[in-house]
Structure formats: structure tokens, C-alpha cells
Backbone as JSON, one array per atom type, in Angstrom:
{
  "sequence": "MQSPIFITGIGTDVGKTLVSTIVTEAICGNYWKPVQAGFAEGTDAEWVRAHLLNTQSQVYPELYRLETPASPHIAARKEGKEISAKGIVEKARELLSISGKTPLIIEGAGGLLVPLSDNLMVADLIKELNAKLILVSRNYLGSINHSLLTANYCRYLGLNVAGWIFNDDYLSYEEEIVAWSGYPSIGSIPAMKELTKTSIHEQAEKIKESLLVHLK",
  "N": [[-8.67, 15.09, 12.74], [-7.29, 13.78, 9.79], [-7.91, 10.67, 8.01], [-5.55, 8.03, 7.34], [-4.16, 6.94, 4.15], [-4.23, 3.76, 3.04], [-2.29, 1.3, 1.47], [-2.71, -1.73, 0.01], [-2.23, -5.09, -1.28], [-3.26, -7.72, -3.61], [-1.75, -9.8, -3.02], [1.63, -10.94, -2.49], [4.39, -9.21, -4.0], [3.11, -7.69, -6.02], [3.41, -5.12, -6.73], [3.06, -3.09, -4.82], [4.83, -1.24, -3.61], [5.76, 0.27, -5.78], [3.3, 1.38, -6.64], [2.66, 2.76, -4.31], [4.65, 4.68, -4.33], [3.99, 6.1, -6.65], [1.45, 7.07, -5.96], [2.14, 8.64, -3.72], [3.79, 10.52, -4.98], [1.93, 11.65, -6.74], [0.05, 13.02, -5.13], [1.62, 14.47, -3.5], [2.12, 13.41, -0.96], [2.99, 12.07, 2.34], [5.03, 9.28, 3.15], [4.87, 6.05, 4.67], [6.0, 2.96, 5.83], [5.12, 0.78, 8.11], [5.99, -1.8, 8.88], [8.76, -3.59, 7.99], [10.0, -6.41, 6.58], [12.84, -8.04, 5.99], [15.62, -6.78, 4.38], [17.91, -6.96, 2.84], [18.5, -6.15, 0.28], [17.95, -3.52, 0.44], [15.49, -1.24, 1.81], [11.89, -0.81, 1.42], [11.11, 1.78, 1.95], [13.47, 3.19, 1.44], [13.64, 2.78, -1.29], [11.35, 4.13, -2.2], [11.98, 6.76, -1.4], [14.16, 7.25, -3.06], [12.99, 7.42, -5.53], [11.17, 9.47, -5.75], [10.16, 12.45, -7.27], [9.22, 14.92, -6.47], [9.93, 17.37, -3.93], [8.66, 17.75, -1.59], [7.44, 15.66, -0.22], [7.66, 13.57, 2.67], [9.5, 10.79, 3.87], [8.96, 8.46, 6.19], [10.67, 6.67, 8.82], [10.64, 3.08, 9.38], [8.6, 1.47, 11.86], [8.88, -1.1, 12.76], [11.59, -2.89, 11.94], [12.69, -5.54, 10.43], [15.04, -8.06, 10.0], [14.85, -10.6, 8.87], [13.76, -12.13, 5.9], [10.74, -12.87, 5.71], [7.34, -13.9, 6.52], [5.91, -11.31, 8.47], [5.16, -11.98, 11.18], [6.6, -14.28, 11.66], [9.23, -13.44, 11.21], [9.45, -11.48, 13.22], [9.09, -13.04, 15.52], [11.33, -14.7, 15.35], [13.31, -12.84, 15.78], [12.9, -12.02, 18.31], [10.9, -10.1, 18.83], [7.74, -8.36, 19.06], [5.05, -7.49, 17.12], [2.92, -4.8, 17.5], [-0.41, -3.8, 17.36], [-1.43, -1.59, 18.7], [0.9, -0.07, 19.06], [1.53, 0.58, 16.39], [-0.76, 2.01, 15.59], [-0.7, 4.18, 17.39], [1.7, 5.38, 16.58], [1.01, 6.0, 13.96], [-0.97, 7.93, 14.39], [0.58, 9.9, 15.52], [2.23, 10.55, 13.32], [0.3, 11.44, 11.53], [-0.5, 13.72, 12.85], [1.85, 15.21, 12.71], [2.03, 15.45, 9.94], [-0.15, 17.01, 9.3], [-2.21, 18.65, 7.08], [-1.22, 17.29, 4.97], [-1.49, 14.34, 3.1], [-1.14, 11.05, 4.52], [0.44, 8.25, 3.42], [0.27, 4.87, 3.8], [2.03, 1.93, 3.48], [1.25, -1.45, 3.32], [2.17, -4.82, 4.39], [2.49, -7.43, 2.17], [-0.63, -9.05, 1.57], [-4.12, -8.73, 2.65], [-4.51, -10.72, 4.6], [-2.04, -11.26, 5.68], [-0.17, -12.24, 8.43], [0.75, -10.22, 11.17], [1.27, -10.63, 13.76], [0.6, -13.24, 16.18], [-2.07, -12.78, 16.61], [-2.88, -10.72, 14.97], [-3.72, -9.4, 11.92], [-2.99, -7.88, 8.71], [-5.36, -6.76, 7.71], [-6.79, -6.29, 10.06], [-5.32, -4.23, 11.13], [-5.74, -2.19, 9.26], [-8.44, -1.7, 9.71], [-8.33, -0.82, 12.38], [-6.95, 1.56, 12.01], [-8.78, 3.02, 10.66], [-8.57, 3.53, 7.93], [-8.49, 4.87, 4.58], [-8.7, 2.81, 1.8], [-6.59, 1.62, -0.77], [-6.54, -0.72, -3.31], [-4.23, -2.91, -4.77], [-3.79, -4.54, -7.75], [-2.12, -6.87, -9.7], [-1.77, -7.76, -13.08], [-1.95, -11.01, -13.82], [-2.0, -14.57, -14.46], [-4.56, -15.87, -12.67], [-5.09, -13.67, -11.18], [-7.65, -12.6, -11.16], [-9.18, -14.23, -9.45], [-7.72, -13.88, -7.03], [-8.02, -11.14, -6.72], [-10.82, -10.8, -6.46], [-11.35, -12.31, -4.18], [-9.98, -10.76, -2.33], [-11.45, -8.36, -2.54], [-13.99, -9.22, -1.68], [-13.44, -9.88, 0.97], [-12.76, -7.4, 1.99], [-15.26, -6.17, 1.82], [-16.71, -7.77, 3.55], [-15.5, -7.1, 6.0], [-16.16, -4.48, 6.11], [-14.49, -2.44, 5.18], [-13.13, 0.72, 4.13], [-12.97, 1.22, 1.0], [-11.29, 2.83, -1.55], [-10.72, 2.22, -4.2], [-9.37, 0.43, -7.07], [-5.96, 0.12, -8.12], [-4.4, -0.85, -10.97], [-1.71, -2.89, -12.01], [0.93, -3.52, -14.29], [0.78, -5.39, -17.43], [0.01, -7.98, -18.38], [-2.31, -9.43, -19.18], [-5.53, -8.0, -19.93], [-7.54, -7.61, -17.4], [-8.95, -5.79, -16.06], [-11.54, -4.54, -16.38], [-13.36, -6.61, -15.85], [-12.72, -7.26, -13.18], [-13.33, -4.87, -11.87], [-16.11, -4.71, -12.41], [-17.12, -7.1, -11.23], [-16.22, -6.9, -8.62], [-17.27, -4.55, -7.67], [-15.91, -2.32, -6.92], [-14.37, 0.74, -7.9], [-12.11, 1.56, -10.64], [-9.14, 3.26, -10.12], [-6.91, 3.77, -11.58], [-4.5, 2.63, -14.06], [-1.38, 1.15, -14.24], [1.08, 0.82, -16.57], [3.39, -1.78, -17.67], [6.71, -0.84, -17.16], [9.72, -0.07, -18.8], [11.88, 1.22, -17.65], [12.34, 2.26, -14.33], [12.25, 5.22, -13.12], [12.7, 8.48, -11.56], [11.49, 10.28, -13.25], [9.83, 8.7, -14.96], [8.08, 7.62, -13.09], [6.93, 9.95, -12.09], [5.55, 10.75, -14.38], [3.57, 8.75, -14.58], [2.27, 9.27, -12.21], [1.15, 11.76, -12.72], [-0.73, 11.03, -14.6], [-2.68, 9.6, -13.18], [-3.45, 11.31, -11.21], [-5.73, 13.1, -11.12], [-7.89, 11.29, -11.04], [-7.27, 9.94, -8.68], [-7.58, 11.98, -6.73], [-10.32, 12.39, -6.93], [-11.38, 9.89, -6.11], [-10.4, 9.63, -3.56], [-11.72, 11.38, -1.98]],
  "CA": [[-7.48, 14.51, 12.1], [-7.68, 12.99, 8.63], [-7.56, 9.26, 8.0], [-4.47, 7.72, 6.41], [-4.43, 6.17, 2.94], [-3.51, 2.49, 3.2], [-2.15, 0.59, 0.2], [-2.5, -3.17, 0.16], [-2.28, -5.79, -2.56], [-3.96, -9.0, -3.65], [-0.75, -10.78, -2.63], [3.0, -10.43, -2.44], [5.05, -8.94, -5.28], [2.16, -7.2, -7.02], [3.75, -3.74, -7.07], [2.57, -2.13, -3.81], [5.8, -0.16, -3.39], [5.69, 1.12, -6.96], [2.05, 2.14, -6.58], [2.77, 3.69, -3.18], [5.5, 5.79, -4.78], [3.22, 6.87, -7.63], [0.41, 7.79, -5.21], [2.83, 9.67, -2.93], [4.22, 11.55, -5.93], [0.76, 12.31, -7.34], [-0.66, 13.93, -4.22], [2.65, 15.07, -2.63], [1.86, 12.92, 0.39], [4.09, 11.52, 3.11], [5.01, 7.82, 3.03], [5.32, 5.27, 5.83], [5.77, 1.52, 5.87], [5.39, 0.49, 9.52], [6.68, -3.09, 9.09], [9.64, -4.04, 6.9], [10.61, -7.71, 6.86], [13.85, -8.31, 4.98], [16.13, -5.56, 3.73], [19.26, -7.21, 2.32], [18.65, -5.37, -0.96], [17.4, -2.2, 0.71], [14.1, -1.22, 2.29], [10.91, -0.18, 0.54], [11.17, 3.23, 2.22], [14.64, 3.71, 0.72], [13.29, 2.77, -2.72], [10.41, 5.23, -2.42], [12.71, 8.03, -1.27], [15.05, 7.4, -4.22], [12.23, 7.53, -6.78], [10.24, 10.6, -5.72], [10.67, 13.65, -7.93], [8.87, 16.1, -5.69], [10.79, 17.57, -2.75], [7.81, 18.04, -0.44], [7.07, 14.45, 0.51], [8.53, 13.01, 3.69], [9.48, 9.33, 3.99], [9.21, 8.2, 7.6], [11.31, 5.37, 9.07], [9.8, 1.98, 9.83], [8.47, 1.24, 13.29], [9.46, -2.44, 12.93], [12.54, -3.17, 10.86], [13.05, -6.93, 10.68], [16.06, -8.51, 9.05], [14.48, -11.87, 8.25], [12.8, -12.0, 4.8], [9.69, -13.87, 5.93], [6.12, -13.3, 7.03], [6.31, -10.48, 9.6], [5.02, -12.61, 12.49], [7.71, -15.24, 11.8], [10.45, -12.64, 11.34], [9.45, -10.86, 14.54], [9.3, -14.11, 16.51], [12.73, -15.14, 15.24], [14.19, -11.77, 16.26], [12.55, -11.69, 19.68], [10.08, -8.9, 18.87], [6.31, -8.57, 18.86], [4.43, -6.36, 16.43], [1.75, -4.38, 18.26], [-1.36, -2.92, 16.68], [-1.49, -0.36, 19.47], [2.1, 0.7, 18.74], [1.44, 1.11, 15.02], [-1.83, 3.01, 15.56], [-0.21, 5.37, 18.09], [2.69, 6.03, 15.72], [0.28, 6.57, 12.82], [-1.61, 9.17, 14.86], [1.66, 10.89, 15.67], [2.65, 10.98, 11.99], [-0.81, 12.22, 10.98], [-0.43, 15.03, 13.5], [3.01, 15.89, 12.13], [1.75, 15.71, 8.53], [-1.16, 18.06, 9.17], [-3.12, 18.47, 5.94], [-0.56, 16.46, 3.97], [-1.94, 12.95, 3.25], [-0.19, 10.02, 4.95], [0.27, 7.0, 2.67], [0.84, 3.74, 4.55], [2.14, 0.69, 2.69], [1.16, -2.66, 4.11], [3.02, -5.97, 4.05], [1.72, -8.48, 1.49], [-2.06, -8.83, 1.39], [-4.96, -8.47, 3.82], [-4.42, -11.75, 5.63], [-0.67, -11.48, 6.14], [-0.13, -12.07, 9.88], [1.79, -9.38, 11.75], [1.56, -11.34, 15.01], [-0.28, -14.4, 16.3], [-3.49, -12.38, 16.65], [-3.04, -9.46, 14.25], [-3.56, -9.45, 10.48], [-2.95, -6.57, 8.06], [-6.73, -6.25, 7.63], [-7.15, -5.78, 11.39], [-4.62, -2.95, 11.27], [-6.46, -1.21, 8.41], [-9.67, -1.36, 10.43], [-7.93, -0.03, 13.56], [-6.5, 2.87, 11.55], [-9.88, 3.67, 9.95], [-7.88, 4.04, 6.74], [-9.04, 4.77, 3.21], [-7.91, 1.71, 1.26], [-6.35, 1.42, -2.2], [-6.2, -2.12, -3.6], [-3.33, -3.06, -5.92], [-3.89, -5.83, -8.44], [-1.22, -7.01, -10.85], [-2.35, -8.64, -14.09], [-1.27, -12.29, -14.04], [-2.94, -15.68, -14.46], [-5.01, -16.1, -11.3], [-5.31, -12.42, -10.47], [-9.09, -12.36, -10.96], [-9.54, -14.93, -8.22], [-7.09, -13.22, -5.88], [-8.6, -9.81, -6.59], [-12.2, -10.88, -5.97], [-11.27, -12.75, -2.79], [-9.59, -9.57, -1.56], [-12.59, -7.44, -2.52], [-15.06, -9.78, -0.85], [-13.05, -9.78, 2.38], [-12.91, -5.97, 2.33], [-16.68, -5.89, 2.02], [-17.09, -8.5, 4.78], [-15.01, -6.35, 7.15], [-16.66, -3.12, 6.05], [-13.37, -1.52, 4.99], [-13.42, 1.87, 3.29], [-12.18, 1.02, -0.21], [-11.37, 3.9, -2.55], [-10.76, 1.61, -5.52], [-8.25, -0.37, -7.56], [-4.93, 0.54, -9.06], [-3.91, -2.05, -11.64], [-0.27, -2.81, -12.3], [1.45, -4.47, -15.28], [-0.17, -5.57, -18.53], [0.08, -9.33, -18.93], [-3.6, -9.47, -19.88], [-6.38, -6.95, -19.41], [-8.66, -8.13, -16.61], [-9.42, -4.71, -15.19], [-12.98, -4.27, -16.45], [-14.07, -7.68, -15.17], [-12.49, -7.14, -11.75], [-14.12, -3.72, -11.43], [-17.53, -5.05, -12.48], [-17.46, -8.16, -10.29], [-15.9, -6.52, -7.24], [-18.07, -3.4, -7.28], [-15.03, -1.21, -6.57], [-13.96, 1.42, -9.14], [-10.7, 1.66, -11.03], [-8.52, 4.58, -9.97], [-5.97, 3.92, -12.68], [-3.75, 1.45, -14.48], [0.04, 1.43, -14.44], [1.62, -0.13, -17.54], [4.75, -2.26, -17.42], [7.66, 0.2, -17.55], [11.06, -0.59, -19.03], [12.77, 1.84, -16.67], [11.68, 2.9, -13.2], [13.04, 6.4, -12.78], [11.89, 9.55, -10.99], [10.7, 10.89, -14.33], [8.76, 7.79, -15.42], [7.11, 7.53, -12.0], [6.2, 11.22, -12.08], [4.62, 10.74, -15.52], [2.43, 7.91, -14.21], [1.57, 9.98, -11.14], [0.35, 12.81, -13.34], [-1.83, 10.41, -15.33], [-3.74, 9.13, -12.29], [-3.65, 12.3, -10.15], [-7.12, 13.59, -11.08], [-8.74, 10.19, -10.59], [-6.93, 9.72, -7.25], [-8.19, 13.03, -5.92], [-11.76, 12.15, -6.93], [-11.74, 8.69, -5.35], [-9.95, 9.73, -2.17], [-12.56, 12.35, -1.26]],
  "C": [[-7.91, 13.61, 10.94], [-7.25, 11.53, 8.77], [-6.4, 9.03, 7.05], [-5.0, 6.99, 5.17], [-3.58, 4.91, 3.03], [-3.48, 1.77, 1.86], [-1.82, -0.87, 0.47], [-2.64, -3.83, -1.2], [-3.07, -7.08, -2.47], [-3.01, -10.14, -3.28], [0.61, -10.11, -2.55], [3.53, -10.2, -3.85], [4.06, -8.54, -6.38], [2.4, -5.72, -7.36], [3.26, -2.69, -6.08], [3.53, -0.96, -3.63], [5.83, 0.8, -4.57], [4.44, 1.99, -6.92], [2.09, 3.15, -5.44], [3.6, 4.91, -3.56], [4.73, 6.69, -5.73], [2.14, 7.69, -6.92], [1.03, 8.92, -4.39], [3.26, 10.83, -3.81], [3.02, 12.34, -6.45], [0.13, 13.34, -6.43], [0.3, 14.6, -3.23], [2.39, 14.7, -1.17], [3.13, 12.53, 1.11], [3.92, 10.0, 3.16], [5.52, 7.16, 4.31], [5.0, 3.8, 5.62], [6.12, 1.06, 7.29], [6.18, -0.78, 9.76], [7.46, -3.46, 7.84], [10.29, -5.35, 7.31], [11.54, -8.08, 5.71], [14.31, -7.03, 4.31], [17.56, -5.73, 3.23], [19.54, -6.4, 1.06], [18.08, -3.96, -0.81], [15.95, -2.27, 1.14], [13.18, -0.58, 1.25], [10.93, 1.34, 0.72], [12.34, 3.87, 1.47], [14.34, 3.79, -0.78], [12.36, 3.93, -3.05], [11.14, 6.56, -2.41], [13.56, 8.3, -2.52], [14.31, 7.65, -5.52], [11.17, 8.63, -6.78], [10.89, 11.81, -6.38], [10.37, 14.89, -7.1], [9.72, 16.18, -4.42], [9.99, 17.85, -1.49], [7.53, 16.81, 0.42], [8.13, 14.03, 1.52], [8.39, 11.49, 3.68], [9.89, 9.01, 5.42], [9.83, 6.83, 7.8], [10.32, 4.33, 9.6], [9.72, 1.95, 11.36], [9.09, -0.12, 13.65], [10.3, -2.75, 11.72], [13.15, -4.55, 11.15], [13.98, -7.44, 9.6], [15.63, -9.74, 8.26], [13.46, -11.67, 7.13], [11.74, -13.09, 4.86], [8.41, -13.14, 6.32], [6.46, -12.53, 8.3], [6.19, -11.16, 10.96], [6.13, -13.62, 12.74], [9.02, -14.5, 12.0], [10.56, -12.02, 12.72], [9.73, -11.89, 15.63], [10.75, -14.55, 16.53], [13.68, -14.12, 15.87], [13.81, -11.27, 17.65], [11.73, -10.41, 19.82], [8.61, -9.29, 18.72], [5.72, -7.32, 18.25], [3.1, -6.05, 17.1], [0.87, -3.45, 17.44], [-1.43, -1.57, 17.38], [-0.3, 0.54, 19.15], [2.03, 1.34, 17.37], [0.39, 2.22, 14.94], [-1.37, 4.3, 16.25], [0.81, 6.13, 17.25], [2.02, 6.68, 14.52], [-0.38, 7.88, 13.21], [-0.58, 10.28, 15.03], [2.08, 11.44, 14.31], [1.55, 11.8, 11.3], [-0.81, 13.63, 11.56], [0.71, 15.86, 12.92], [2.7, 16.33, 10.69], [0.74, 16.83, 8.33], [-2.12, 17.76, 8.03], [-2.5, 17.62, 4.83], [-0.99, 15.0, 4.15], [-0.81, 12.03, 3.69], [-0.51, 8.73, 4.21], [1.0, 5.9, 3.42], [0.86, 2.52, 3.64], [2.13, -0.52, 3.61], [2.16, -3.72, 3.65], [2.15, -7.03, 3.39], [0.27, -8.1, 1.28], [-2.8, -8.69, 2.71], [-4.77, -9.47, 4.95], [-2.99, -12.15, 5.95], [-0.65, -11.24, 7.65], [1.05, -11.2, 10.32], [2.21, -9.92, 13.13], [0.6, -12.51, 15.08], [-1.75, -14.03, 16.27], [-3.75, -11.06, 15.94], [-2.73, -9.66, 12.77], [-3.49, -8.02, 9.92], [-4.34, -5.95, 8.01], [-7.19, -5.66, 8.96], [-6.54, -4.39, 11.6], [-5.33, -1.85, 10.47], [-7.72, -0.74, 9.12], [-9.38, -0.48, 11.64], [-7.58, 1.4, 13.17], [-7.63, 3.69, 10.91], [-9.38, 4.3, 8.65], [-8.75, 3.96, 5.49], [-8.12, 3.82, 2.45], [-7.82, 1.75, -0.27], [-5.88, -0.01, -2.4], [-5.34, -2.17, -4.86], [-3.48, -4.47, -6.47], [-2.92, -5.84, -9.61], [-1.8, -8.04, -11.81], [-1.48, -9.88, -14.3], [-2.34, -13.39, -14.02], [-3.3, -16.03, -13.01], [-5.37, -14.82, -10.57], [-6.79, -12.09, -10.29], [-9.54, -12.99, -9.65], [-8.98, -14.21, -7.0], [-7.69, -11.83, -5.64], [-10.01, -9.87, -5.98], [-12.26, -11.41, -4.54], [-10.93, -11.57, -1.88], [-10.77, -8.61, -1.43], [-13.7, -7.93, -1.6], [-14.72, -9.69, 0.64], [-13.12, -8.34, 2.86], [-14.36, -5.65, 2.66], [-17.19, -6.57, 3.3], [-16.69, -7.72, 6.03], [-15.53, -4.92, 7.19], [-15.56, -2.08, 5.9], [-13.74, -0.44, 3.99], [-12.51, 1.84, 2.06], [-12.39, 2.16, -1.21], [-11.46, 3.33, -3.95], [-9.47, 0.85, -5.83], [-7.22, 0.48, -8.28], [-4.32, -0.73, -9.64], [-2.47, -1.84, -12.1], [0.13, -3.89, -13.28], [0.39, -4.7, -16.36], [-0.01, -6.92, -19.21], [-1.17, -9.6, -19.77], [-4.49, -8.42, -19.24], [-7.61, -7.54, -18.72], [-9.39, -7.02, -15.87], [-10.94, -4.55, -15.18], [-13.79, -5.33, -15.72], [-13.93, -7.56, -13.65], [-13.3, -5.98, -11.17], [-15.61, -4.08, -11.37], [-17.92, -6.05, -11.39], [-17.18, -7.78, -8.83], [-16.8, -5.39, -6.73], [-17.24, -2.21, -6.83], [-14.47, -0.58, -7.84], [-12.46, 1.31, -9.41], [-10.24, 3.1, -10.85], [-7.57, 4.83, -11.12], [-5.25, 2.62, -12.97], [-2.32, 1.86, -14.81], [0.61, 0.41, -15.42], [2.98, -0.65, -17.1], [5.73, -1.22, -17.97], [9.05, -0.4, -17.7], [12.04, -0.05, -18.0], [11.95, 2.5, -15.58], [12.58, 4.03, -12.72], [12.11, 7.43, -12.13], [10.96, 10.14, -12.05], [9.55, 9.99, -14.76], [7.69, 7.63, -14.34], [6.29, 8.81, -11.91], [5.18, 11.26, -13.22], [3.38, 9.9, -15.21], [1.59, 8.58, -13.12], [0.65, 11.06, -11.71], [-0.88, 12.23, -14.04], [-2.99, 10.0, -14.41], [-4.12, 10.16, -11.22], [-5.11, 12.73, -10.02], [-8.07, 12.52, -10.54], [-8.51, 9.89, -9.1], [-7.67, 10.72, -6.37], [-9.7, 12.85, -5.84], [-12.11, 10.99, -6.01], [-11.29, 8.73, -3.89], [-10.75, 10.74, -1.36], [-13.37, 11.66, -0.17]]
}
């Protein structure tokens, strides 16, 4: 059974859902976000489904759907639930079996050290899943620090990092982050005026070849 592709970011609001959509579109994969905290304006899965041009990809429902827009461990506690690594891993294996040879793209919540429960971080889940990891960095003041901290923690845990996908174009830090982190660039997504199925498909086509190389 193949390993899933896990997409995490250097923090919150760096474009993980956009990148997850582009990656899903590029390789006609299936998408799953196991934990959704807050959905007053719609879920990430709904956004992905609405912005895929290809008709092959499946978007699977969340395992934990939490109404409170907060850190998942706080939202779960408030709603009387507990997020279980075992539950997520078992569901991931089920979805991998269903997907067959179709890649499974898993979108995480926030960054590596976002707590899912009192004793479970996103990074722990990635390790449990034996996932191939894509790191999302958005160009903003402070992103070098956040990116290198993320990279160093990946290396400390021995995570299987495919590389970076950079998002936005405030300033160009990509070359420095790649050089200092030791992880390659898979691609760069420019700031887009409109996020449509067509514009996302165009970006997917641009990074498709690089994705396939780095995900081997």
C-alpha cells in the first residue's frame, strides 16, 4: 500500500488548502482533511471540491468536524470529543485501500506543532502515517525563520520531506530557504487575482512535472 502525501505549512493561513487543491489537481489525486476546526464559512474540503477542474479526484469527508474555530485540541475538548491518532491512521489506511493507485493527499491543520489532543501533534500524525511530506511556505516578513524552524524539526523527527511549495510573492525568499533548509523547491505559486478552477488548473500544470519527480 502506498504512503499518503501530507501537506503541512510553516504556520496558519499560509495557503495549505490552495496548495492541496493544486497538488490534487496536478496528479488527479484524492483529497482528505481528517480534522476541520471551524466551518462557519464552509469547510476546506468543500473549497477543494468546488475548485477542482478534473472529474476523477474524490474529496473524502472529515473524520473530525469541529464547529469551534480554534486549535483542534481546544475545539475537541469544548465539544466533548477526543482526536485519536489511531482513528485517523485506521481511516487513512481505509482510504488508501479505496484509492488504490490513486495518490491520497492529506491536508493537515496549521503547522507541525499544532496540537490535535493533549498528547498528539500534527508532526506525530505524519510520522504515524509514514507520509511523504510537502511543506508550504508563504512569502511574508518572518517566513524564513518559520520555514527553517519547520525544516529543522522535520529533520529532527526524520520525516520524509519531498520539498517546498512556495505561495504568494511578497518578497522572494525561496532560494535562501531551499539552500539553508536542504530541501528542494517543488514549485512556486504566484499571488492570483482570481481563484477559479481554470487558474488553479493552470498552476497545477506548471508544477506537475516537478511534483511527479519529487514524489517518487
